[in-house]
N, C-alpha and C positions, 0 to 999 in steps of 0.2 A: 343649424342652418343648412346642413347637408342631408337631413333626413327627409325622405319622400313621404313616408307614412309612419307616424308614431302611434304605438299601441300601448296605452297605459294599462297595465295588468293588475296593479295592486299586489303583486306577488313579491315585491322586493327582489332579493337576490335569487329567489326561486325562478324568476324569468330566465335565468341562465340555462335551465334545463329545457325551456321552450326553444331556445336558439338551436340546441342540438337536434331538434326534430326536423330541421331544414334538410334539404337534399344535399347541401354542401355548406361549408362555413369558410368565409374569407375573413381572416383576422388582420386588423390594422392597428399598430401601436398597442396600447392597452396596459391596464393595471390589473389588480387582482380579479375584477369581474371578468375581464377578457380571458385571463388565465383559467378561470372556472368554466367559462363557455367553451374554450378549447378542450379542456379535460372532459367535459360532458360529451362533446362531439366525438372525441376519440373513443370514449366508452360506448357510444352509440354506433360506432363503425362508420362514421361519416367521412367523406372527403374533406380535408382541411387544407386550405391554402393560406399562407401567411406572408404579408409584405415584410421584406427585410428592412430593418430600421430600428428605431427605438421601441421600447416596451416589450411586452411578452411575445407579441407576434414575431418580432425580430429575433428574440432570444431562442424561440422554438422553431423558427424556419429551418427546414432541411434536417430535422431530427425526428427520431422515432421515440415515442413515450414508453414503449415496451421493449427495452433493450434485451435481446436474447429470446424474446417471446413475440413473434410476429402476430399481428391481428389477422392477417390473411396469408396462410402458407403459400397460396398461389400467386401472391404479389410480393416478391422478395424486396422490392424497392419501395414498399409502402412507408410513408412518413408524412410529416407535416411539410407540404411542398412549399419551398420558398420562392418568392418572385420579387422582382425589382420595380414593377409598375402595375397599374390597373389593367393596362392592355395585356400584359403577360398573364395576369391572373385570369382574365376572361378567356384567353386562348387555352390556358391549361385547364380551366373549368370545362370548356367544351370538349376537350380531348379526354379528360379523365373521368368525368361524371358518369358516363355510361358503364364504366368498369366497377363502380362502387355499388351496384345493385340496389339494395334496400335504401329507399330515400332518394334514389336517382331521379325520380319523376317529380320530386318536390322542389319548390323554389329555393335558391341559395340564399344564405343570410350573410350579411357583412357585420362582423363585430368590430368595435372600434374603441378608441380611448375613453369613451363615455361609459363602457361596460364594466 
């Protein structure tokens, strides 16, 4: 009911790699599909913002997936950025998106508990 545009891909879980092609990923709640989308986005060096709360988004908010091996040596605070509201996510997105270079001009994607 909250989806603006649904894109049936026929790719099954392979669609999770498509999510990582976005300019940024905002994760909300989530099960194993959301976890996969977050992992692909991390591997693709995308900005990831996660809503603190239940699910994988909340578990990974404010953490780095590569402990001891930063993705970006010039960004020592790089992590999955945790937020408490949609407004905070949008503010952080506007602030950080230009710093993440590749993919910064692409539209952000919201991954949710259906992923």
